[in-house]
N, C-alpha and C positions, 0 to 999 in steps of 0.2 A: 503494500500498500504505499501511495507516495504522498508525500504531505508538505504543505508551506505553511509555517506558522509564522502571523505577524505577532510578534511578542507584546508591544507596545500596545496594540488595540486590545490584545486579551487582557494584558494586565489592565486597562483603564476600565474594560468591561466588567472584569472581577472584584474591582474596588466598588465600581459603581453600585454591583449587586450585593455587596457585602456591606455597603452604606445603608441600602435600602431595607434589607431584611435583618440585619442583625445574625446572620447566619456565618459559620465558620469559612474564613478566606481560603478559597480551593482556586488557582490559576487553571485555566481551561487548559486541557492537553488533548491531543489527536491519538487515536490508539496506534499502538506499536504492533507491529505486524508478526504476530507470533500466536501460535496455537496453544492457549493455555487450558483448555479443556475439551476433554476427549471422552465425552459419553459413548455408550454401545450405543448403536446404530442397526440392530438385530431387529429382524421383522416380528420377533416375539416380543410382546408388550405385557407387563404384569402391575396389577396394583399392589403394593405389598405393605403390611402392618405387622406389629405383633403376632405371631401366630398363636391361635388358643387349640383349635382342631381341625379336623378335616373332615368335608362335610361326605354324605354316601355318593354324591355325584363326581368326587374329585377335588371340587373346588376347596378353596380354603376359607374356614372362618374366623375371623379376627373381632378381636375385643378393644373399645378404647377404654379410656381411664374411667368413663362412667358406665361401663358395663354393656354398652350398646354395640352389639355384633354387626358386623359389615362382612359380606360374602365378596370373596375378589378371587376372578378364574382368569386363568390365564389363555389367552387369545393367540393366536397364531395369523397374519396377516401375509398373503400371498403377495410377496416383491411385486411391486410394478414393473410392467416391461417399458423398456427403454425407449426413447424416441427421439431422432435426430433434430437438432435446433438450429436455426438459420445462424449463420455466421454473424456474429456482432464484434465490435471494435469499439475503440476511442476511451471516453472516459465518464463517470458518474459521479454526482455529489450527493452525500447524503447528511442530513441532519437529525442526529441520534442523541435524547436528552437520556442520562444514565444515574443522576444522582450520586454522582461521587461513587459508584459501587463498581471495585474492581472487577468483580463476578459479573456484573451484566457487559462491563467492557469487552471481556475474554470471550463471553459468548457473542457479541455483535463481531469480534476479530477472526473467530474461527469462521462466523458466516462470510463475512467478506474476504477472508482469503481464499476459501474453498470458491466463491462466485467468481475471484479474479483467475483463479486456475483452470475453472471451465470454458472462461470465455474471453481471456484474455483482456479484460475491460481494467481500465485503471481507475480504483475508486477512491475519491477524496472523502473521507468521513470527517463531517465535524461532529465530535463527540465531546459530551462532559456535563456538568451540573448547571452551567451557565449560557449552553449553546443557545437556548429558545431567546433569551433577552438579545445575545450578540447577533443573530440572525432575523430578529423582527424589522429592523430597518431594511433588509432586502428584500424581504416580503411586500414592505409598504412601498418600495421603489420598483415593482415588478420584475426584481430581480432574484427569485427563490433558489434555495437548491433543486434539484430534480425530484426527490422522494423526503418525506419527514415522517418520522416515528410522533405519534400524537400522543405523546408524555410529557410529563411535568408541568409546570406552571409557566405562564408566559407564551402560552400559544392561541391566541383568538379563532381556533378552529371554525367556531358556527360562523364569525364574520369574514374568514377567508371562503369556507364553504357557499356560503351565501352571495359573495362579492364575485364567483365564480372562479376561484383561484385554486381550486380543487379539480383536478382530471377527472371525467366519466370514467369508472372502473366497470362499468356494467359490462359492457363486452369481454372484457379480460375476465371477469368471473366468471360469467356464462358460457363462454367457449373456450377459455384459455385453459391450459396445461401446466400442471406442476412440471417443471423446469425438468426437461431431459425425461418425463414419464408420459405414458398414456394415460395416466389419471387426470380427469377432468376437475378443474377447481372446484365448481359446485359441486361434484359427488363426493368430495371427501372432505369437504369446509362445514362447519355447524352451520348451518343457512339461520338459526336461531339468532345468530351473533351478529349477521350481516345487518347494517342499518341502510335503508333506502330512504330518498329524498324526491319527492315525485316520481317516485318508481324507479328514480337512477342510485348508483350506488357510487359515492365520492370518496368513502375510506373502506379498507379490509381490515378485517380482524385476523391478527397473525397470532397473537394469545390471548387468553382469559383469565379473568382472576376475579376475586368476592373481596367485601370489605366487611369487617367485623372488630372485638374486640381484643386485646391480649392480656394476658395477666401471667405472674409466677405462681404457678401450679405448686411447687413447693411453701412458697410464703403461705399462700391462701390454706393449706391442707395444715400446716403447723399452727396455723391461728384459729382452725374450725369453721374457715368460711367455705360455703358451696358455691360454685358458678351459678349465677342467674341464669334460668333458663326462659323466664319470661317476666311482665312487669312485677308481679307479686312478690317474686324472689327477688327482684333487684330492690326493691324498698325495703326488704327485710333484711337483705344484706347490708344497705345504708346504715339501717340502725344499729345491726351489729358490729358493722366497722366503724361508726361513730364511736362507739361506746369503748372501744380500745385504742381511740387516738387516730383514725385513719378515714380519710375520704377515700370514696367509692370508685369516682371516675373522675377521667380527665379527657380533652380534646385540645387540638391546637386551635384556639379561638382567633387568631390573625388569619387563620385558612379556613374558616370556619364550614367549610364543603367536606372536609375531613369528617364532621358530625354527621352531616347530610349524606354522605354515601355508604358510610361505616355501621352507622347507627339508624338514623330515620327512614333512609330508602328500602332497607331491606324488612323493616316493620311495616312499610307500604306493601312492600312487596309479598307479604304474608300474606294478602286478601286475594291473592291470584296473579296470574298472568295479564288477564282482559284488562281488570282496575289498573294493574300497574302499567300498562301500555297507554291508557287514557291519561293518567297522570305523567307521564314521561313526556307525552306528545304537547306538553304544555296548556292543557285544556282548563278553561276556569273552573268547568263544572266538576273536573275531577278535584280541583284543589277546594273547592267548595262541600264537598263531599263528607258527610260526617266519618267516615273511616280515615280520610286524613285529619281531621281535625283530632280525633280518638290519639293518635299516634302521636302529633303536636302538643297535645296536653299532657301525654304520659310525659316526654320529655321535659314541657314546662315545670310539672309537678315534682318529678325528680331534682332537677338541677335547683329550684328553687326551695327546697328541703335543706335547711340549715346543717352545713357539714357534708353533704351528699358527694356534690360536684368540689373538685378541689379548688381551693381557693385562687381566684387570679387567672384561671384557665382563659376567660372570653379575652384576656389581654395577651398570651403567651404565644410564644412561636414554637416550630419544632424541637429545638435542642434544650428550651426549658422546661416543656411538658414530658418530653421524653426522659430527661435527667430526673425529675422530681419521681416520676413515676419507676425509674429502675433504683432510685433510692427508699421506694416503699411509702411514699408521702401519700400514695393512691393506690387501689388497686388495679383499675382498669383503664386502659388506653385505646381509644378509638382510633384505628390505623388499617392500612392495608397490609397485604403479604410481604412487602419489601421490608418491614420493620426489622424483623430478627437480623438481616445481613446489614442495614442500615445502622444499627445500635449497636452491632457486635463488639465492638471496642469498650463499648460503657458496660456491659452486664457479663461478659467473657470469663471475668476474675471473681464474680460476686455469687458464686454458686445459684445462678438464675435459671430456674426451668421456665422458659417460655412457653407459655399455651395461647389456644386460639379458641375462641365461640363466637357463635351468631349474636346478632343485635337482640339484648331480652325485653325491646320496647313492645312486645306482643302479649295477647292474653295467654291465660293458662291453657286454653281448649284450642289456641293456635300451635301448629307444628312450627319447629325451628326454621328459618328461611333463609336461603344465601341468595343474592342477586347478581347472578353470573354477567361480567360486563366484559367487551371487547377489548383488546388494546390493538389500537388499528394503527397502520400506515396509510399516507395519502400520496398522491403524486401530482407535481405542481403544471398546472394547465401550460405556463410556460416555460417547462421544462426545457433544458437546452439540450438534453439527452433522453429522450421521452421512451424511444425502444428500450436502450439500455435500462432506465428505471422499471418498466413493465416486465423485463425479463428480471429483474432484481426481486421484484415484488413475486413472481410465479416461482422464485428460487426459495423463498421464504417457507415455501409451502414443503421442500423435500423433507424427508426422516431427519436426516442429519442436522437442517437448521432448524426444526422444530425442537429437536432435542438440546441443541445448543442452547436455543433461546428460553427453553422451559426449565434446564436445569440452571442457568445461570442468574435467571431474575426468581425462580421459586414460582413462576407461575405455570398454567396448564395450557396445554397447546390447543388447538382449535379444531385438527382432525378427527374427526368421527373414528377414525379407525387406528386411533394411536391413544394409549393410554398412559395415565401419569405412572412411571416407574420409581417408588419413592427410592429404593435401594439405589438404583443408578443415581437418581438425583444426590442423594446424599455421598456417594462416594464419587461422583462429577466435581461436587461441592467440597471435596478434602476432607469429607465425613466431620464438619465443625456442628458445634452447637447450634449456630443459626441456620446451618442445613437441615438439622435434624426437628428443629421448632418448625420451621416452614414446612418440611415434609409431612408433621404430625397435623398441622393445619389442613394441608391439602386432602389428608386421608378423611378427615373429619368432613370436609366440603364434597367430597366424592361418597362418602359413606351413605348409608340409608336412615340416617335419624333428622337430614334435613330435606325439604323442600329446595328444588333450583329452579329459580325463576330467573329469566332472560332480559338482562336491560340491553334492548334492541332499539330502541327509540331514541332520538335526539330532540330534547326539550328546548331548544334554542337556550334565550337566555333566563328562561324561569329557574333554572339551577342556581344561576349567580343570585336570583333575587331571594330565593329561598335560604340561602347561607347568610344573606345578611340579616334575615328576619330570625336566625338562631340564636344568636347573640342577644337578642333582644328577651326572646323568652328565657334564656338561660340566666338571666339577670334579675334582682328583686327589683320591682319598681319600673320593669320593662313593661312592652305590649302586652295587652293579653293575646290568647291564643284568637279570639274572633279578630282583634283589631289585626293580626299579623296577618289572618286568612283573609281577610276584606282587602287588603293591600296587594298580596299576591294574586288573587282573583282580578283586581283590577288592572295589573299588566302581565297576566297570561298571555302568551302568543296567539292561543285560540279562545274565542269568547265563546 
């Protein structure tokens, strides 16, 4: 991979980001061209947890910490037939946010190197934690990179899509093949994760993920605390924890979308795919629905009970909330699946047993629910190397590319004929405690204890508006739930 780094511009961008967010200063780096993760690319895929017994049909029956049994079977997929690809040449520029994660950098490095080897294309990958901020001016000036990984803050993707900055990928999805194979993309990718806008596809999922709550299982057990599975249990835990001098939950207040995606949205999804789709579409009627009000009322009631929400949460950044949570000032933190790797240096020496659970903002008679969302890529309409960009997108669905990215991020793939292999993930990530924690969460998500509802709609600006109201509901003296909902209904994209 060939790179040209403009150090002065990078340093200024990093200093600007540091001053604006208060985050640790990290100078942007481009990926070194070495293969650092080599997971198995066998056509045999298994989902593995701690084995408890073998069932009569030969499948493995496993049990999690709560005693919930999950049956995992080994499935063998016939390798795809090879297909001759048109000869390509030239360059390709990528924009990839990796949130200071060496493992994520490594996963993308492997994919890019393999793509270069297969095609002869020279890839210039803009990779790092501040890349979205750095590249924003180029998007505004109509000089974007060829492909963008739609992850991390600083991407007004809805604005870009509405302005026509994203290329229509409908033909690629419906008629295109996984690079070098005879597998059609639409036949192997989970269609539930594909977002459509007016019947067209402007972004395609490469990985999938789900949000929830993280906790220290050892600390919880030692203190006699039980992980809450519904709202009644959450409130009971709040009282129990307060009596022992602990708060119960925190979220990153200055980025309150974390509470939305990890706690509130999954509770809304517990009412089923149909209602969740209406809600995500930006429907004012769905916002005014009694089901949404009930979820928001639970959130407000919990946060406004003295001592339950960690003090100062509404004004804290990632580092502050994570550090205090790791120091056991609070029991639960709302966050995504990347948290174990992102905070590994903070908790690795603390005898910390990181574990994951779905949102508890549900009724006792509702099943725990995860909202599965896609991690997407988009191709710029003004891409200078359009054919190369489309070839790279197709390459991302190859077995080895899916494996490299799954194991480096700790997310799930999007191919329906591939299953997350826990053992391979832990091994590929070096057997670290962070890898084991993420694998445990993925086992839970893929088990039979939870409902899986798909986050396959794009709600425009409504998500940002809900995030603004979350802190209001979390603070005493803030808006009432009715006031918050009235405002959200007034700004909902669909009346």
